[in-house]
C-alpha positions as CSV (number, residue, x, y, z in Angstrom):
1,M,-17.0,-19.6,0.3
2,T,-13.5,-20.2,-1.1
3,D,-10.3,-18.6,0.3
4,S,-10.2,-14.9,0.5
5,L,-8.6,-12.9,-2.3
6,H,-5.8,-10.4,-2.0
7,P,-7.4,-7.0,-2.7
8,T,-5.5,-6.6,-6.0
9,Q,-6.8,-10.0,-7.1
10,A,-10.3,-8.9,-6.2
11,Y,-9.9,-5.7,-8.1
12,D,-8.7,-7.6,-11.1
13,A,-11.6,-10.0,-10.9
14,A,-14.1,-7.1,-10.5
15,F,-12.8,-5.3,-13.6
16,A,-12.8,-8.5,-15.6
17,S,-16.3,-9.6,-14.6
18,G,-18.0,-6.2,-14.3
19,R,-19.7,-7.3,-11.1
20,A,-18.7,-6.5,-7.6
21,D,-19.7,-5.0,-4.2
22,V,-17.8,-3.3,-1.4
23,I,-18.6,-4.4,2.2
24,D,-17.9,-1.6,4.7
25,A,-16.9,-2.0,8.3
26,G,-20.5,-2.1,9.4
27,G,-21.3,-4.9,7.0
28,Q,-23.3,-2.8,4.6
29,T,-23.0,-3.5,0.9
30,I,-22.0,-0.6,-1.5
31,P,-22.1,-1.2,-5.2
32,F,-18.7,-1.2,-6.8
33,D,-19.6,0.8,-9.9
34,V,-17.7,-1.1,-12.5
35,H,-20.4,-0.5,-15.2
36,H,-19.9,3.3,-14.9
37,W,-16.1,3.1,-14.8
38,N,-16.1,0.8,-17.9
39,G,-18.3,3.3,-19.9
40,L,-17.5,6.6,-21.5
41,P,-17.1,9.7,-19.4
42,D,-20.5,11.3,-18.7
43,I,-21.4,15.0,-18.5
44,V,-20.5,15.1,-14.8
45,D,-17.1,13.4,-15.4
46,R,-16.3,15.9,-18.1
47,S,-17.4,18.9,-16.1
48,L,-15.6,17.9,-12.8
49,F,-12.5,16.2,-14.0
50,I,-11.8,16.5,-17.7
51,E,-12.6,20.1,-18.8
52,P,-10.5,21.7,-15.9
53,C,-7.3,19.9,-17.0
54,D,-5.4,21.9,-19.6
55,G,-1.9,20.6,-18.8
56,P,-0.1,17.3,-17.9
57,T,-2.5,15.2,-15.8
58,I,-2.0,12.1,-13.7
59,D,-5.1,10.0,-12.8
60,V,-4.5,8.2,-9.5
61,G,-6.5,5.0,-9.3
62,C,-7.5,5.3,-13.0
63,G,-9.4,2.0,-13.2
64,P,-10.3,1.1,-16.8
65,G,-9.2,4.5,-17.9
66,R,-12.3,6.3,-19.0
67,L,-10.9,9.7,-17.8
68,V,-7.3,9.3,-18.8
69,A,-8.3,8.0,-22.2
70,E,-10.5,11.0,-22.8
71,L,-7.7,13.3,-21.8
72,A,-5.3,11.6,-24.2
73,G,-7.9,11.9,-26.9
74,R,-8.0,15.6,-26.3
75,G,-4.2,15.9,-26.7
76,I,-3.5,16.3,-23.0
77,Q,-0.3,14.6,-21.8
78,S,-1.7,12.1,-19.3
79,L,-0.9,9.1,-17.2
80,G,-3.1,6.7,-15.4
81,I,-1.8,4.5,-12.5
82,D,-3.7,1.7,-10.8
83,V,-2.8,-1.3,-8.6
84,S,-5.1,-3.5,-10.8
85,S,-3.3,-5.1,-13.8
86,E,-6.6,-5.8,-15.4
87,A,-7.7,-2.2,-15.0
88,V,-4.5,-1.0,-16.6
89,R,-4.8,-3.5,-19.4
90,Q,-8.3,-2.1,-20.2
91,A,-7.1,1.5,-19.9
92,R,-4.3,0.8,-22.4
93,G,-6.9,-0.8,-24.7
94,R,-8.7,2.5,-24.7
95,G,-5.5,4.2,-25.9
96,A,-4.4,5.6,-22.6
97,Y,-0.9,5.6,-21.2
98,A,-1.3,3.6,-18.0
99,L,1.0,1.8,-15.5
100,C,0.3,-0.8,-12.9
101,Q,1.8,0.7,-9.8
102,D,1.0,2.2,-6.4
103,V,0.9,5.9,-5.9
104,F,3.2,5.6,-3.0
105,T,6.1,4.5,-5.3
106,R,7.9,6.9,-7.5
107,V,6.0,7.8,-10.7
108,P,7.2,9.0,-14.1
109,G,7.3,12.8,-14.2
110,E,7.6,13.1,-10.4
111,G,7.2,16.7,-9.4
112,E,6.1,17.9,-12.8
113,W,2.4,17.1,-13.2
114,A,0.1,20.1,-13.4
115,Y,-3.0,18.1,-12.3
116,A,-3.7,15.0,-10.3
117,L,-7.1,13.4,-10.3
118,L,-8.6,11.5,-7.4
119,A,-12.0,10.8,-9.0
120,D,-14.6,8.2,-7.8
121,G,-13.8,8.6,-4.2
122,N,-10.1,7.7,-4.7
123,V,-9.1,10.3,-2.0
124,G,-9.8,7.2,0.2
125,I,-6.9,5.1,-1.2
126,G,-4.9,3.7,1.6
127,G,-7.3,4.7,4.4
128,D,-5.3,7.8,5.3
129,P,-6.3,10.9,3.1
130,V,-3.7,13.1,4.7
131,R,-0.9,10.8,3.7
132,L,-2.3,10.3,0.3
133,L,-2.7,14.0,-0.4
134,S,0.8,14.7,0.9
135,R,2.1,12.1,-1.5
136,V,0.1,13.6,-4.4
137,R,1.3,17.1,-3.6
138,D,4.9,15.8,-4.1
139,V,4.0,14.3,-7.4
140,L,2.7,17.7,-8.7
141,S,4.6,20.7,-9.7
142,E,4.8,23.7,-7.3
143,S,1.7,25.2,-9.0
144,G,0.0,21.8,-9.5
145,R,-3.6,21.2,-8.6
146,T,-5.3,18.1,-7.1
147,I,-8.9,17.6,-8.1
148,A,-10.5,15.2,-5.7
149,E,-14.0,13.8,-5.5
150,V,-15.5,13.9,-2.0
151,A,-18.8,13.0,-0.3
152,G,-21.4,15.5,0.8
153,H,-21.8,17.6,3.9
154,G,-22.3,15.7,7.2
155,V,-20.1,12.7,6.2
156,G,-17.0,13.9,8.0
157,L,-13.9,11.7,7.8
158,I,-14.4,7.9,7.9
159,A,-11.4,5.6,8.0
160,E,-12.2,1.9,8.1
161,Q,-11.4,-1.6,6.8
162,R,-13.4,-2.8,3.8
163,R,-13.7,-5.9,1.7
164,L,-14.5,-6.4,-2.0
165,R,-16.9,-9.1,-3.0
166,V,-16.8,-10.6,-6.5
167,D,-19.3,-13.3,-7.2
168,A,-18.8,-15.8,-4.4
169,Q,-15.4,-14.6,-3.2
170,E,-14.4,-11.8,-0.8
171,S,-11.1,-10.1,-0.5
172,I,-9.2,-9.8,2.8
173,E,-9.7,-6.4,4.5
174,F,-8.0,-3.3,3.1
175,A,-7.9,0.3,4.5
176,W,-10.2,2.9,2.9
177,A,-11.4,6.3,3.8
178,V,-14.3,8.6,2.9
179,V,-14.0,12.4,3.2
180,G,-17.0,14.7,3.2
181,L,-17.2,18.3,2.2
182,D,-17.3,19.2,5.8
183,A,-13.9,17.5,6.5
184,I,-11.9,18.2,3.4
185,A,-10.5,21.6,4.4
186,D,-9.0,20.2,7.6
187,V,-7.7,17.1,5.8
188,A,-6.1,19.3,3.1
189,K,-4.5,21.6,5.7
190,A,-2.9,18.7,7.4
191,A,-1.4,17.7,4.0
192,G,0.0,21.2,3.3
193,L,-2.8,22.1,1.0
194,R,-5.9,24.3,0.9
195,V,-9.2,24.2,-0.8
196,D,-9.2,26.6,-3.8
197,Q,-12.5,25.6,-5.4
198,I,-15.6,23.5,-4.7
199,R,-17.8,22.4,-7.6
200,T,-21.0,20.3,-7.4
201,V,-22.6,18.8,-10.5
202,G,-25.7,16.6,-10.0
203,A,-25.0,14.7,-6.8
204,R,-21.2,14.6,-7.1
205,H,-18.7,17.0,-5.5
206,A,-15.1,17.8,-6.5
207,V,-12.6,20.1,-4.7
208,T,-9.6,21.7,-6.2
209,L,-6.6,21.7,-3.8
210,I,-3.5,23.8,-4.1
211,R,-0.4,24.3,-2.0
Protein backbone atom coordinates (compact mmCIF):
# COMPACT_ATOMS: atom_id res chain seq x y z
CA MET A 1 0.00 0.00 0.00
CA THR A 2 1.26 3.49 -0.83
CA ASP A 3 1.57 6.32 1.68
CA SER A 4 -1.61 7.35 3.46
CA LEU A 5 -3.59 10.25 2.07
CA HIS A 6 -4.67 13.34 3.93
CA PRO A 7 -8.46 13.06 4.42
CA THR A 8 -9.17 15.94 2.02
CA GLN A 9 -7.02 14.25 -0.63
CA ALA A 10 -8.96 11.03 -0.07
CA TYR A 11 -12.28 12.85 -0.41
CA ASP A 12 -11.08 14.44 -3.65
CA ALA A 13 -10.04 11.04 -5.00
CA ALA A 14 -13.32 9.45 -3.92
CA PHE A 15 -15.47 12.07 -5.63
CA ALA A 16 -13.29 11.91 -8.75
CA SER A 17 -13.33 8.11 -9.05
CA GLY A 18 -16.81 7.41 -7.68
CA ARG A 19 -15.48 4.47 -5.65
CA ALA A 20 -14.59 4.49 -1.96
CA ASP A 21 -15.25 2.91 1.42
CA VAL A 22 -15.12 4.13 5.00
CA ILE A 23 -13.31 2.01 7.58
CA ASP A 24 -14.64 2.56 11.09
CA ALA A 25 -12.77 2.23 14.38
CA GLY A 26 -13.65 -1.46 14.60
CA GLY A 27 -12.27 -2.17 11.14
CA GLN A 28 -15.68 -2.60 9.53
CA THR A 29 -16.14 -1.34 5.99
CA ILE A 30 -19.00 1.06 5.24
CA PRO A 31 -19.79 2.07 1.66
CA PHE A 32 -19.02 5.71 0.89
CA ASP A 33 -22.10 6.33 -1.21
CA VAL A 34 -20.54 8.45 -3.97
CA HIS A 35 -22.92 7.04 -6.59
CA HIS A 36 -25.97 8.35 -4.71
CA TRP A 37 -24.38 11.72 -3.99
CA ASN A 38 -23.39 12.11 -7.64
CA GLY A 39 -26.97 11.48 -8.79
CA LEU A 40 -30.08 13.59 -8.76
CA PRO A 41 -32.01 14.05 -5.49
CA ASP A 42 -34.36 11.14 -4.92
CA ILE A 43 -37.84 11.31 -3.40
CA VAL A 44 -36.41 10.95 0.11
CA ASP A 45 -33.90 13.77 -0.43
CA ARG A 46 -36.67 16.02 -1.67
CA SER A 47 -39.03 15.20 1.18
CA LEU A 48 -36.49 15.51 3.99
CA PHE A 49 -34.17 18.29 2.84
CA ILE A 50 -35.40 20.22 -0.19
CA GLU A 51 -39.13 20.78 0.21
CA PRO A 52 -38.87 22.15 3.79
CA CYS A 53 -36.47 24.91 2.68
CA ASP A 54 -38.34 28.05 1.60
CA GLY A 55 -35.62 30.56 2.45
CA PRO A 56 -31.84 31.05 2.23
CA THR A 57 -30.16 27.68 2.82
CA ILE A 58 -26.59 26.60 3.50
CA ASP A 59 -25.66 22.97 2.83
CA VAL A 60 -22.80 21.95 5.12
CA GLY A 61 -20.72 19.18 3.57
CA CYS A 62 -22.51 19.59 0.25
CA GLY A 63 -20.43 17.03 -1.63
CA PRO A 64 -21.05 17.13 -5.41
CA GLY A 65 -24.03 19.39 -4.79
CA ARG A 66 -27.13 17.37 -5.58
CA LEU A 67 -29.17 19.18 -2.89
CA VAL A 68 -27.82 22.70 -3.23
CA ALA A 69 -28.11 22.58 -7.03
CA GLU A 70 -31.74 21.49 -6.76
CA LEU A 71 -32.44 24.34 -4.34
CA ALA A 72 -30.79 26.82 -6.69
CA GLY A 73 -32.88 25.47 -9.54
CA ARG A 74 -35.99 26.18 -7.47
CA GLY A 75 -34.96 29.79 -6.99
CA ILE A 76 -33.84 29.36 -3.37
CA GLN A 77 -30.79 31.38 -2.36
CA SER A 78 -28.34 28.64 -1.43
CA LEU A 79 -24.70 27.96 -0.69
CA GLY A 80 -22.83 24.68 -0.45
CA ILE A 81 -19.58 24.33 1.46
CA ASP A 82 -17.25 21.34 1.50
CA VAL A 83 -13.60 20.67 2.31
CA SER A 84 -13.19 18.71 -0.94
CA SER A 85 -12.17 20.89 -3.87
CA GLU A 86 -13.27 18.15 -6.27
CA ALA A 87 -16.73 18.01 -4.70
CA VAL A 88 -17.03 21.79 -4.95
CA ARG A 89 -15.91 21.70 -8.59
CA GLN A 90 -18.65 19.17 -9.36
CA ALA A 91 -21.25 21.16 -7.42
CA ARG A 92 -20.41 24.28 -9.39
CA GLY A 93 -20.70 22.23 -12.57
CA ARG A 94 -24.29 21.51 -11.58
CA GLY A 95 -24.99 25.24 -11.36
CA ALA A 96 -24.71 25.51 -7.56
CA TYR A 97 -22.95 28.27 -5.66
CA ALA A 98 -20.34 26.34 -3.66
CA LEU A 99 -17.16 27.16 -1.77
CA CYS A 100 -14.25 25.00 -0.65
CA GLN A 101 -14.07 25.73 3.06
CA ASP A 102 -14.49 24.33 6.53
CA VAL A 103 -17.70 25.08 8.42
CA PHE A 104 -15.60 26.18 11.39
CA THR A 105 -14.32 29.18 9.44
CA ARG A 106 -16.46 32.25 8.82
CA VAL A 107 -18.92 31.71 5.97
CA PRO A 108 -20.69 34.23 3.70
CA GLY A 109 -23.97 35.40 5.16
CA GLU A 110 -22.91 34.48 8.68
CA GLY A 111 -25.87 34.79 11.04
CA GLU A 112 -28.41 35.27 8.24
CA TRP A 113 -29.19 31.80 6.85
CA ALA A 114 -32.72 30.51 7.39
CA TYR A 115 -31.82 26.84 7.02
CA ALA A 116 -28.71 24.72 7.43
CA LEU A 117 -28.59 21.20 6.01
CA LEU A 118 -26.55 18.40 7.56
CA ALA A 119 -27.66 15.63 5.22
CA ASP A 120 -26.07 12.21 4.65
CA GLY A 121 -24.87 11.91 8.25
CA ASN A 122 -22.92 15.18 8.15
CA VAL A 123 -23.91 15.86 11.74
CA GLY A 124 -20.80 13.72 12.34
CA ILE A 125 -18.37 16.22 10.79
CA GLY A 126 -15.42 16.79 13.11
CA GLY A 127 -16.36 14.01 15.51
CA ASP A 128 -18.05 16.37 17.98
CA PRO A 129 -21.74 16.98 17.13
CA VAL A 130 -22.23 19.43 20.00
CA ARG A 131 -19.43 21.65 18.69
CA LEU A 132 -20.71 21.33 15.12
CA LEU A 133 -24.32 22.15 15.98
CA SER A 134 -23.19 25.08 18.12
CA ARG A 135 -21.24 26.40 15.16
CA VAL A 136 -24.15 25.90 12.76
CA ARG A 137 -26.45 27.69 15.21
CA ASP A 138 -24.20 30.74 14.92
CA VAL A 139 -24.30 30.59 11.12
CA LEU A 140 -28.12 30.74 11.18
CA SER A 141 -30.43 33.65 11.90
CA GLU A 142 -32.16 33.79 15.28
CA SER A 143 -35.15 31.94 13.80
CA GLY A 144 -33.02 29.65 11.64
CA ARG A 145 -33.51 25.89 11.48
CA THR A 146 -31.01 23.07 11.20
CA ILE A 147 -32.18 19.97 9.33
CA ALA A 148 -29.89 17.09 10.25
CA GLU A 149 -29.97 13.48 9.13
CA VAL A 150 -29.45 11.04 11.99
CA ALA A 151 -29.29 7.30 12.49
CA GLY A 152 -32.11 5.23 13.97
CA HIS A 153 -33.05 4.44 17.55
CA GLY A 154 -30.55 2.43 19.56
CA VAL A 155 -27.44 3.89 17.95
CA GLY A 156 -26.81 6.48 20.64
CA LEU A 157 -23.78 8.70 20.15
CA ILE A 158 -20.64 7.24 18.60
CA ALA A 159 -17.49 9.33 18.29
CA GLU A 160 -14.53 7.59 16.68
CA GLN A 161 -11.60 7.77 14.32
CA ARG A 162 -12.25 6.62 10.75
CA ARG A 163 -10.30 6.21 7.52
CA LEU A 164 -11.38 6.55 3.91
CA ARG A 165 -10.18 3.94 1.41
CA VAL A 166 -10.02 4.78 -2.29
CA ASP A 167 -8.78 2.00 -4.55
CA ALA A 168 -5.50 0.84 -2.96
CA GLN A 169 -4.96 3.89 -0.76
CA GLU A 170 -6.25 4.80 2.67
CA SER A 171 -6.41 8.15 4.38
CA ILE A 172 -4.94 8.93 7.75
CA GLU A 173 -7.51 8.80 10.55
CA PHE A 174 -10.04 11.58 10.96
CA ALA A 175 -12.68 12.22 13.63
CA TRP A 176 -16.29 11.38 12.84
CA ALA A 177 -19.47 10.85 14.84
CA VAL A 178 -22.80 9.11 14.43
CA VAL A 179 -25.89 10.35 16.26
CA GLY A 180 -29.01 8.23 16.67
CA LEU A 181 -32.59 9.34 17.20
CA ASP A 182 -32.23 8.30 20.83
CA ALA A 183 -29.30 10.70 21.37
CA ILE A 184 -30.10 13.75 19.27
CA ALA A 185 -32.24 15.52 21.88
CA ASP A 186 -29.41 15.52 24.43
CA VAL A 187 -26.84 16.51 21.82
CA ALA A 188 -29.06 19.35 20.62
CA LYS A 189 -29.67 20.60 24.16
CA ALA A 190 -25.94 20.75 24.83
CA ALA A 191 -25.60 22.90 21.70
CA GLY A 192 -28.34 25.31 22.78
CA LEU A 193 -30.96 23.78 20.49
CA ARG A 194 -34.04 21.61 20.77
CA VAL A 195 -35.75 19.11 18.52
CA ASP A 196 -38.75 20.73 16.84
CA GLN A 197 -39.65 17.95 14.41
CA ILE A 198 -38.67 14.40 13.50
CA ARG A 199 -39.45 13.02 10.06
CA THR A 200 -38.83 9.54 8.73
CA VAL A 201 -39.08 8.63 5.06
CA GLY A 202 -38.15 5.12 4.06
CA ALA A 203 -35.21 4.14 6.24
CA ARG A 204 -33.85 7.68 6.66
CA HIS A 205 -34.47 10.08 9.54
CA ALA A 206 -34.17 13.88 9.71
CA VAL A 207 -34.62 16.15 12.70
CA THR A 208 -35.35 19.85 12.62
CA LEU A 209 -33.54 21.75 15.36
CA ILE A 210 -34.32 25.28 16.58
CA ARG A 211 -32.93 27.56 19.28
